[in-house]
N, C-alpha and C positions, 0 to 999 in steps of 0.2 A: 346674432344672439346671446339676449341677456345674457351675465355671468352671475352667477350662484351664488349666494352668499348664506353664511350661517350665524345665527346670532350666541353667543357664549356671554353668560352671566359668570363676571368675573367675582367670588368676594373674598375678600381679606387683601386687596391690589395697594393699600396705603401702607401696608408691612414690608420691610425689607426683600424678602426673596418673592414675595406676590407681586411686589412694583418692577424691582431689577430683571430677574429670571424670566417671569410667566408674562408679566403685560409687556416691558421694553422690549426685551430679547429674544423673545416670543413669538408673542401673539401681535405685536405690532410690527414687528422685522418683517414677519409672514404677510400681512396686509401690505407694509409698505412694499413689498417684492411682487404685489399680485396676487398675493394668496396661495394655495395649498394645489399641486399640480396631482389630477387625479389619474388612475388608470386610463383614460380614454383619453389623455392628453389634456383635458379641460380643467380649469383652474376653479376652486371653489374661495370664497374672499371671506376673509373672516370680520366680525363686527360685534366688537366686545361692548357688552352694558355691565358698568363700574359699580360694586355693591359693598358699601361700609357704612359704618356707625357715624363716622363725621362729614355731615354736607359740605363744611367749609374745603376739607381736603379732597374730597372729591371733585368737588367743581375743578378746583385748580388745576387736578392729574389730566381732568377731562379737557381743560381750556389748553395745558400745556402740549396735549399730545391729539388734539384734534381728533376728542372721540365724543359722538353726538349724546351719547345715553350713559347715564348713573342715575343710582338711587338709594334711600336708605331703607327702603321699604322691602325687602327681601322676599314676602310671600306674593305682593304684586307681579313680582317679576318671575318668580316660578307660576305666575299663575296665566300669564302670556304664553302663547305658541311660536309667537315669531323669536322668541330665547329655545333653541334646542340641548343645550349643553349647558350644565353648572359646574362650574370650576371651585374649587376651594382650597384658600390658603390661609387658613384662620389660626389660630392657637388649638393646641391637639384637644383642650377638653371642652373647645365649642365644636369640633368639627363632624362628631359621631348625629348631633341632632340634625344639622343642616342639609347633613346628605340624605338622613332619613326624610325630610322634606322634600329635598328633590328628585329621589327615586319615587315618592309617591305620586310627586307631580309629574310622573311619566318623561324624566330629564334624562340625558346621558349624563353619566356624571366622570370628573374628572378631579383626580384628590392629590394633595399633598400626603407625607407620610407622616408619622404612624395614621392610620387610618380611624383609631379609635386608644379609648384608655385601657382597655383590655381584651386579652383577645378573641374571647366570646363575643364580643359587642362587633367586635371588627368580623368575626365569622357570620354574625346578624344581620351587617352591612352587606355580604359578598349573597347569604340567602336573598336578600331584601331585592337586591337588583338581579339575582336570575329568575327570580317569582317574576318581576314586573319584565323582564324582557329588556330591560334598557341596556346600551354600550354601558362601559365603566373601564377608566385605568387609572392605575396609580402609576406616579412618579418615582421611575426608576433611574435616573439623572448620571448616577456613578457608570452606569454600564457602559455611557457614551463618553467618560472620558479619552483622549488620545491612549493615556496611558495604558488605562483598563481594553482597551479596542487591540491594544497592541498585543497586550496580554491573552485576551479572548485568542489572537489568529495563534498565538505559540499553543497554544491549549490543542485546538481545532488543527492544527499541522502535526501532531503528536510530537513533537521536541522535546518535549519532557519526557517522554517514555512513560515509566509505572510515575504517578505524583505522590512524593510522601510525605512531604507537610510544605505548609504553608502557615510565614510568619509578618506579621503584621504591625505596623507602629502609624500612629495616628494624632494627632493633636499637636498642640501650641499651648503660649502662656496667655491665659484671660484674664486682664490686670484686674484688679479687686475692686477698683473704682475711687480709690482714694490718691495714690501717688498717681495714675495716671483712669481716663474714663477706660470702664471696659469695655472691649469688643463686642462683646454680646449683650443681650436685653436679659434685665433682672429677672423675669421670669423664667428662665432658664435654670434656676439653680433655688426654685422652689417648688419643692413634689407638691405641693396642693393647687398649685397652678400647670401642672403638668409637665414641670423641666426634671431633666436629668438626663447624664447623656448616654446612659443603658438606654430609655425610651427613645433620643434622639438618633443614635447612631447604631445600635445592635438592629435596626430594620434596611438601615443598608449593608450594614455587614452580612446580612441573610440573603438579597438577590441579588447580591455580589458574588459571596462565596457560591452560592446553589446553581446561579447560573453559569460561572467558571469550574468549578470543581464536584456538582453534584449534592443529593439531599444532605443536608444536615442531622443528624442523627441523635446527639446529643452534647449538652454546655454544659461548663464546668465556668463559674465565674464569680470574682469576686468585687463587688462596687463598693466603692468610698466616698467619703465628702474630703478631700484633704484641704480643702480651705473654708473653715467653721461661720466667718463673719465676711463678707462683701454689701458691697455698697450701690445704692440703686442709681437713676438718672436724675431723682435730685440731692444726690453724694448723701445722703439718710443711710445709715447701717441697718441691716439687714442679718437674719440667720441664714446660713444657707440649708435648707431642707432638703435638697438634693444632691445625688452624685453626682461630681465631677470627675470622675477616674471608675475604669472598668478594666479589668483584668482578667483573660476568659479564654479557654480551652476549647475548641468545637471539633468531634468526632464526624465524619463523613462516613456516607454508607460504604466506600471506598474502600474505611480502613486509613485514611492519609488525615492527618491531623493540623489543626489551626491554631496556633497561639494570636491572638489579637490584643493588645495594650491601647485602651482608648484614654485621652484624657486630655483636660482643659488647665490642667497643673503642671505641665513639663515643658521644659528650655525643648527648642528644636536643634537638635545635630544631627542633621540628613537633609539629604538635597532636596526635598518636599516636605508638605504638612502629610503627606499620608506616602506610606510605601509598603509594599506587598513583595516580600522574598517567596519564591516557588522554588521549591530543592523536587529534580527528577533521578530517576536514575541515568537518564541519559542526558541530562541539562537542570541549570538553574536558570531565572530571571528575575529581578529587581524591578518593581514597576509602582510607577508614582502617578499625579494627575495630566502628567503629559508625557514625560521619558518612559524608558523599559531599556535595559541594560539586560544583556545575555553572558554564559558561558557554557560551551558545549560540553560534555564529559571528555573529548577527544583536546581541548584548550585547558583544561582545569587544573594548576599546578599541584606541586607533589610538599604540602607544607609539611614541617617537622616541628615538634615543639618543645624550645630548647629556652628555657626562663634566664638563661647564663650569659644570653648571647642578646643583643639589641636587635629588632627587626628592618632588616633592609628592604627586603623583598615590598615593591608598590601593587597591593592583591587588587585596586582598585584600578589599575593598570589592564588586569586581565579579563575584564568584561568589555563587549561590544555592542557599541549603541543601537537600537532597531530601528530602522529609516520609516518616514511615515510613512511614504508611498501612497499617502491619498490626503486629501482634506479634509479636516477635520472640524465640522460644523458645532456649533454649542448643541452641546446634548440635551438642555431642556425644549431648546427648540425644534430638534431632532424630534424627541419621544411627541412634542404637540404635533404635528407634523403625521407621524405613525395614526395617532390617536383621532385627528382627523377623518384620515383615509377609514380607519378603519369603521368611524360611524357612518362617513356618506359612502364608502363601497365596499363596504362589510371584509375589509382586509382584517386577518388574524393578528388576535391584539393580547398576548399572552400575560403583560404585566396591568392584571386585573385587581379588583377587590380580593379576590381568594388568596390571591399571591400577596397582597400587601398585607391579608390577615395573619400570615406565615411571617413576615415580620415583626407583626407584632408580641403573638407568641413567641416569636425566641426572645424578644425584648422581656418577658412577661418569665419567662424559664430560665432567665441569667438572673433577676432581681429573685426569683425564691430561691435558684441556687443560691445566689449571695446570703441571703437570711438562714438558710439551713445550712450552707456548708456542705451539699453534697453535689452529685452529678445528676441531671435532671436529664431525661430521655426524652424525646420528641416524636412520637406517636404518626400517623397519618392524619393530616387533618380532615375532619368532618365538620361539613355544612349544619348546623343545628334546623329541625324543623323548627315551623314558623307558626305562631298560634294563631294568627289571625289571615282570613284569605284577603286581606284586603292592601294588602303590602307594606303594614305598618307593623312590628310585631308587638305584644304588650312587655 
């Protein structure tokens, strides 16, 4: 019996994330492994179509990775029935327009986040996809990191008892671009181009926190631009108009509190670039990208405060490492497999455009809180009514 294949339009693969994580480590890795295994035991092969603005770069990528199809004409690709999925890895301010076109063409859509520049626009996209009846998914990659999966296992097992608080530290020093080349593209630091650490990272924090600890009901945040001048890819100075650090407090429906610091202007003094400490009545954990350490209630030391004596106790030795107990595959690849099964087999996929809109809403609320200096409540999300019946809102 001939193996089924599924055509995937991949828009934005010349960018770092689109190329490394989505094309090479996910779609091509699955292609080279024989495709995605379905419930029936059969496999569906992945056939990518590369889309972008630079024909030379697309041709070079296609030749390097033995890909037959590429184009600079997105509309022609969307109009071709052999391509069932549209995948978007564009910059944020170009994403919503392309997603609308893909939904109107009847394609299943899979996209990076943030899904749009405003919460209303993100909700509008969720409504368009719902009315069009197209499968849709948003990348939630950090849920699949080994450290976060170990943390989820602890939450599910009841290890913490009643969770009291979460403290998160994320970030590293991104060079300004004069002394050493910057590790991130210059548009990340221009608000007019969709940059900023709040719009970049709060959607991640939203799905991580909500999937691990429950609904977020309010946010208080302070977003700042610590480095006012940076240097672009040509070495020219430019004003940084976007925030490069944010300090936030989130309150969960349960009453637990999360404090998260996000910064591209901090030097790392921790085990990993991101770490979350979760404290509960019965135990605590510190989880990063890969590792996760725990301390149970009965193994908690008895600290005493005495500023007159030097500390001799090694508190780090009181924590135990959580074993892997399984093989953790690349998170982007794992979620691609889940989305393909959702499209082909109809398997449930909770990480949809509505979930993506929740992340955009949190970023928007964080920026509002920073502007006004007030706590912003987060009511239940409501998908707006759409004005037109043809699948494209006015």
